[in-house]
N, C-alpha and C positions, 0 to 999 in steps of 0.2 A: 504493500500500500504506500509505503514511503517512497519506493522507487517510482510508483505510478504518479504520486504527487510531484516528485521531482521532475519527471518528464513533462508534466503539464506546466510546471513552473518554467521549464526551459523553452516551451513553445510560446508562452505568452509574449515575450519580447518580439517574436516574429509577426504578431498581429499588426495589421496596418491601422494606424490611428485615423479616425474619420477626417481630421483636418488635412492629413496627407493625401487621403483618397479624394478629398474635395478638389485637389489640383487637377484631377482628370477632367473635370467639367470645363474649365477655361482652356485646358490644353487641347481637348477635342474641338472646342469651339474655334480656337485660333487656327488649328491645323486645317479645318474644313473651309472656313470663311475668311481667313486672312492670308496664311502662307500659301495655300493652294491657289487662290486667284492671283496672288502676287507672283508666284513662281510660274504660273501659266502664261502671264503676259510677258515675263522676262524670257521664257523659253521660246515663245512664238516670235519675240523680237530678235533674239540673238541666233536662233536656229530656224529662221523662217524657211530656208531652202533645204533643211535637213542636215546642215553642217554649220559649224560656228563661223560667223562672219563678224569681224571686229573692225572692218574698214570705216565704220561710222565714227570711230574715236577721233579720227583726224578732224571731223567737223566740230568736235568739242574742244580739243586741246590746241588746235591751230587757229581758232577763232578768237579775235580780240573782243568781239561782242559777247561771247560766252564768259570770258574773263571778267568783263565789266558787270555782267548779270550776277555772277557769283559774288563779286566784291560788294555790289550794291545790296544783295540779299543780306549779307552779314552786317553791313554798315547801317542800313535802315532799321534792322532788327535791334541792334545795340542801342541806337539813339531812341527808338520807340520805347524800349524797355526802361531806359534811364529816365525818360520824361514821365513814364507811367509811375515809376518809383517816387519821383519828386511830387507827383500829384497825390499818390495814395498814402505816403508816410504821414503827413500832417493829419489827414482824415482818420487814419488808423489810430493815431494818438488820442484824438478826441473821443472816438467810439470805444476805446479800451480804458478810458479814464473816467468818463462822465455818463450819467444817465439823465435823459432829458425827454421831454415830450416830442413825439414825432420821430424818435430814433428808429423804430422798426420800419416806418414808412420810408425814411431816407435810405435805410439799408436795402429795402426791396427795390427802390428806384435805382440805386447804384448797381443792382444785380441784373436788372432787366436787359441792358444793352448787350451783355455777353451772350445771351441766349437768342438774340435776333440774328437773322441771316445776314451775311456780309453784304448782299445786294441791297437790303433794306438800310443798313448803316451807310453805305455809299450814297444811296438815294437821299437819305436824311441830310448828309453833309452837302450834297449838291443843292438841296432845297434851302439849306440854311446859309450857305456861303457861295453858291454858284451864281449863274446868271439869274437876274431878278430875285435876289435873295429875300427871304422873309424878314431877316434881321437887319437888312439894309447895309450889310458889310460884305463886300465881295473879296474873296481871296483867290487870286489867279494862279499862284505857284502851286503845282500839284504836290510837291514834297510837304508843304505846310499842311495841306488837307490830309495827306496820308498819315503824318505824325499825329494830327489831331484825332483822326478816326481811330488810329491804333490805341491812343490813350483812352478814348471813349469806349472802345470795344473791350479792352483788357483791364481797365481800372478795377473792376469788381474782383478779379482774380487776385491781384496783388493786395487789394484792400482787405479782402476777407482772410487771406492767409496771415498777413501781418497782424491784423486786429485779433484774430483768434489766438495767436501765440502771445501777443502783448498783453491781452487780458489776463492770461495765466501768471504773468510776471508781477501783477499788482498784488501786494500783500506784505508779508512780514519783511522781505528783503528791502523793499523801497521804504517801508515804514521805519525800519531800523536805521537806514541811512538818513532819513529825515530827522529822526530823533538825535542823531549824532551831529547834526548841523549841516548836512549836505543840502545845497540848494537844488532847484529843479534842473538846472543845466548840468550840474555835477552828477546828479542821479541819472540823468539821461545818458551822458557821454561815458560815464565810468561804470554804470550798472546795467541800465536797460539796453543801450546800443550793443555792447559786447554779447549780451544774451540773445539779442534779436538777430544777430548776424545769420544764423542758420535759416531763419524764416525769411529774411530779406534775400539771401542768395537763392533759396528755393523758389520764391515767387519771381525773382528776376529771371532765373533760368527758364521757368515755365512760360512767362510772358515773352521772353526771347524766342522760344520755340514757336509760339503762336504767331508772332510777327515774322519769324523766319519763313513759315509756311503760309503766310497770308496770300490770298488769291483774289477774292472778289473785290476787296478794297483797292488793292494795287491795280487790278485790271480796269476798274471803272474810274477811279480817281487819278491814277497815274498815267494810263494810256500806254502806248508802245514805247515811249521814251523812258519809262521807269519799270522795267520788267524784272521780276524776281525769278528764282528757280522754279517756283510753283507755276507762275504765269507762263514761263517758257515751256514747261511740261505740257500745259494745255495747248499752247500754240503748236508745238511739234506734233502732238497726237491728234488734235482735232482739226487744225488748219492745214498742216503740211503732211499729215499722215506718216510722219517719220517716227515709227514706233521704236526703233533701236535707240535713237538719241533721247526720246522721251523716257524710255525705260532706264537708260544709263543715268540720266539726271535724277530720276526717282531714287535710284540706288545711292547716288551721292547725297541726296537729301536725307534718306533714311540713316546713312552712316553718320552724318553730321549730327542729326537730332538724337540718334541713339546715344552718342557720347554726352550730349547735353542732358538727356533724360537720365542717364546714369548719375550725372552730377546732381540733378534735381532730387532723385530718390535718396541719395546719400545725405543731402541737406535736410530732407524731411525727417529722416531718422533722428538727426541731431536736434530737430525742432520739436520733437514729441515730448510732452510732459504729462505726468499723471496729476489730474486735478479732481479730487473727489467733489461730489455734489455739495454746493454751498461754499466751497473754497474760493470761488471767483467773485463773491459778493463784495467787492471792494470799490465798486463804482461810486462816485460821489456826485452830488447835485451842484452844478455851477452856481456860485454865490457872488464872487467878486465881479467887478466890471470886466476885468481882463478875461476871466473864465467864460463869462457870457459872450464876450466878443469872439473868442476862439471857437466856441460851439456854433454861434450864428454864422461865422465865416465858413466853417466846414460844411454846414448845411447849405449855405448859399452856393458854395463851390460845387457841391454834388448836384444841386438843381440846375445850375448853369451848364455843367458838363454833361449830365445824363438826361436831363429833361428838355432843354432848349432845342437840341437838334431833332428830337422826336416830336416836339410840339411844332417845329417848323414843317416837318414832314406831314403831320396831320393838318396843319394850316394850308399846305399846298393842295390837299385833297378837298378842301372846303372853299377854294377860291377858283372861280371860272370867269375869265375875261374881266378880272379886276373886281369882281363882286362875289359876295358870299352866295354859295350855291351848293346844293346836294346833287348836282347833275352827274358827277363822277360815280357816286354811290348808286344812283338810279340806273345808270348805264351798266353797272355790274350785273344787273338782273335782266337786262335786255340783250338781245342778239340782233340788233337792227340790220346788220350786214349779212346775216346768215353765215357767219364765219365758222369754219370747222375748229378754230382755236378757242371758241367760246367756252368758258368754264364758270358754271354757277358758283358763287363764292361759298355758300354754305355747303355745297358738295365738296369743295376743296377743304373746308374747315373740318367736315366730318371725317374725311379720309386722313387728314393730318392728326386729328385726335385719336383715331383708331390705330394708326401706325405708331404714334407716340406711346400709347398704352402697351402695345405689344413690345416695343423696344424697351420700355421701362422694365417689364417683367424679365425679359432676356438679360438685360444689362445688370439688373439687381442680382439675379441668381448667379450668373457667371462672375460678377464682380465680387460678391461676398465670398464665393468659393475661392477665388484667387487670393483675396485678402487673408482668409483663414490659412490657406496653404503657405503663403509667404511668411506669415507670422509664425506658423509652426516650424518652418525651416529656420527662422531666426533663433528660435528658442530651443529646438530639439536637435537640429543638425548643424552642420558647418555653415557659417554665414555666407559662404561664397555662393551657395545655391540661391539664397534670397537675393544676393547681389546680382545674380544672373537673371532671375525671373522677374524681379521688380521692374527694372527698366524695359524688359522684354514685353511685359503686358501693357506698357505705355506706347508701344510702337504705332497703334492706329492714330495717335495724336500727331505723329510726325510723318505720316504717309499721305501722299497726294490723294485727295478725295477723288480727283479725276482718274488717276491711275487705279485706285481701288475699285471704284464703280465700274470702270471699263473691264478690269480683270474679272470681277464677279460675273459680268454679262457673258464674256467669252469662255469662261470655264465651267460655270454652273448651268450648263445647257444639255447635259447628257446624263442618262441614268447611271447610278442611283441618285445623283444630285441634280436632277433636271428641275431647277427652281426658277427658270427664266420667266415663266408665266404664273408663278405662285405669288399669292398675296403676302407670303411670309418673307419674300426677298427684301422688301423695303424695311420692315422692322429689324431684320437681321443686319442689314447695312447700317441702319441707325444705331443699333445696339453696339456695333463695333466702335462707333464714335463715342457713345455714352459710357461704355464699359470702363475706360480709364478713369473717368470722373467718379464712378462708384468706388473703384479701388482706392483712389486718392482720398476719398471721404471716409471710408470705413477703416483703412489700414492705420492711420494715425490714432484712431480710437482704440483699436486693438493693441497697438504698441503702448498706449498709455495705461493699460491694465497691468499691474504688477504680476509677475510670474507666480509669486507666492500665493495669490488668491486661487488660481486654478490648481496648484499643487496641493494646497491645503484641502480643497474640496475633493480632490482625487484620493488623498489619504483617508478621508472620512467615508470613502466608498462611492462617491459620485462618479457616474459614467461620463465619458466625453460629451454625450448628448445632453446630460443634465447640466454639465458645466457650461455648455453653449447656451442652453435655454435660460438658466438662472443667473449666470454671471456675464458671459461675453455678450449675449444678445441685448440685455438691458443697457449695458454700458456703451455699446456701439450703436444704440438706437438712433441717437442724434445724427451721427455720421451717416447711417443708413438712409435716413430721411433726406439728408442733404444730397447724398448721391442720387436718390430717386428724383429729387427736384431737378438736378442737372440733366440726368438721362432723359426725363420727360420733356423739359423745355428745349434742350438742344435738338431733340428729335423733331420738335415742331419747326425749328428753323433750319434744319440741315438741307443743304442744296447740292453740294458737289457730287455726292454719290447718287442722290435721288434723280438727278437729271438723266442718268443712265438707266436706272432700275424702275422708274415709275412708268406705268402704262397710261395711255390717253384717257382711259376710263377711270383711273384712280389717281387723279392729280393731287398734289399737296399745295399748300399756300405758297411756298417759295417758288415752285414750278409755275404757278399762275402769275406771280409777280414777274418772273423772268420772261414769260411769254408776252406780257403787256409791255415790258421795257424793250423787248426786241422788235416791237412794231412801231413805225413812225406815227407822228401826230400828237397834238396836245391832248386829245381825248384819251388815247392809250396811256400816255404818261400820267394823266390825272387819275385814270383807273388803277394804274400801278401804285400811285400814292394812296389811293383809297383802300385797296386790298392790303397794302402794307400796314395801314393804320388798323385794319381789322386783325391782322396778325399780332400787332402790338397789344391789342385789347385781349385777345385770346391768351397770349403769353403772360401778360400781367395778371389776368384772372387766375390762371392755373398756378402761377408762381405764388400769388398771395394766399390761395387756398391751402397749398402745401406748406408754405412758410408759417402759417398759423399753428401748425402742428408742432413746430419746433419751439423750444423754450427761448426765453428772452436773450440769454447770453450765449446762445449757440452761434459760433462763428466758424470760420475755416473754409478750406476748399477740399 
């Protein structure tokens, strides 16, 4: 009997932990819907004639234009990320130190731009600062508009990451420094700033990646004179049909951003802190004139940055021939010219919401499994496995949406993965984009849970499933809701991959906007502004409803 018991004891360590087995879910998902389509387009590009042909490399390395494009991609991304940091840091200070009326509304307003389609953002800045601007201020230099649009688009990412971490720093450390006579500036430069560096670098790297792979904003506001690698991928694939060059540029982009994503994931590990419930309640009410001025200034800046361009966009949709009119909205419901491109707006809204719900479910399931797997690798195995998989799961953020959508179409068209005509194709493509946001929202919450809590529960006889249900799930609930918010709202505005995968009978709102913008005439432009305003309304409504689930001090990305 003792021998039998010993044998059983020897077999127990061989059992696979559920968190380790959970890694199979994102692994299979990635193999089928990311690596397979990506490898398919690369193989068809490099081996189109049945053998390897690398003659296209001369077009890349001998072209001065390509060199300028690569340099401009890095340069504009760095400047855009720096400007975003300068805008987000003061606002993060205010939101991490003070409680005030309207704070939740301002936080929601700051978050809305990031989930809007790039075509809507570009249209908003054209309406605000282009020809016949609503604000009366015309900005002619494309670079200025690009930088402004990038700050507008990525402000919430940097703002939420820094605010979330900075909030956890408020407490005994800064209070002790104040009691010892340290002034606000000394506390900031000698205590807060050194501790904030991981969060600052993590948010900077992430915003750099987003600006590095910017497409719609560069294409619409910059034009052919300000092309990035992403814009050149689209030009080579869609206009010149030069798949080898497009695929090679995609590989360069993936390699560059993989390195950046590796740096981002390492900084996020250092920026994780365990903060039990109630330990973040150090926010104070502004009392002095200086404090009230700082809070009002941050609120005014967020309104000017995040609301004014969108208000200008909505204003354009309500003005026809210099007068207030609802003609653009009425025309959305009519097909006066019997055009085959006519899209009933509520039909597009319905499909957008349907696809977003499907993408949310897929992204949450796969994202939570990936986060559990990575955290298990960090605590139970050698950390190099987590170092490998963490940035690997972020790859969809760095992959050209044009390349990814095109790859899905040309590879998932044969049994047993013949999904070209399936309604699940769009939610799958959207889930690929939303999946990294779920991981990035859930993983820091898991990392903040001390290992001793799970070990103590296991020693008391709790199974891994009970540990997950009663410890991990409640403590990561805030991050899970935040990830669901991002997955849902990003799906509503996703455009790059949708333009390849959507069918004429199942349009989404961004596809409808693109079709209106692609047709000449003031009426089509006005209808694009109108349906863009509808998308803003749907996005804000969905974001506010889910944001109300989260507790007041929940921040982060």
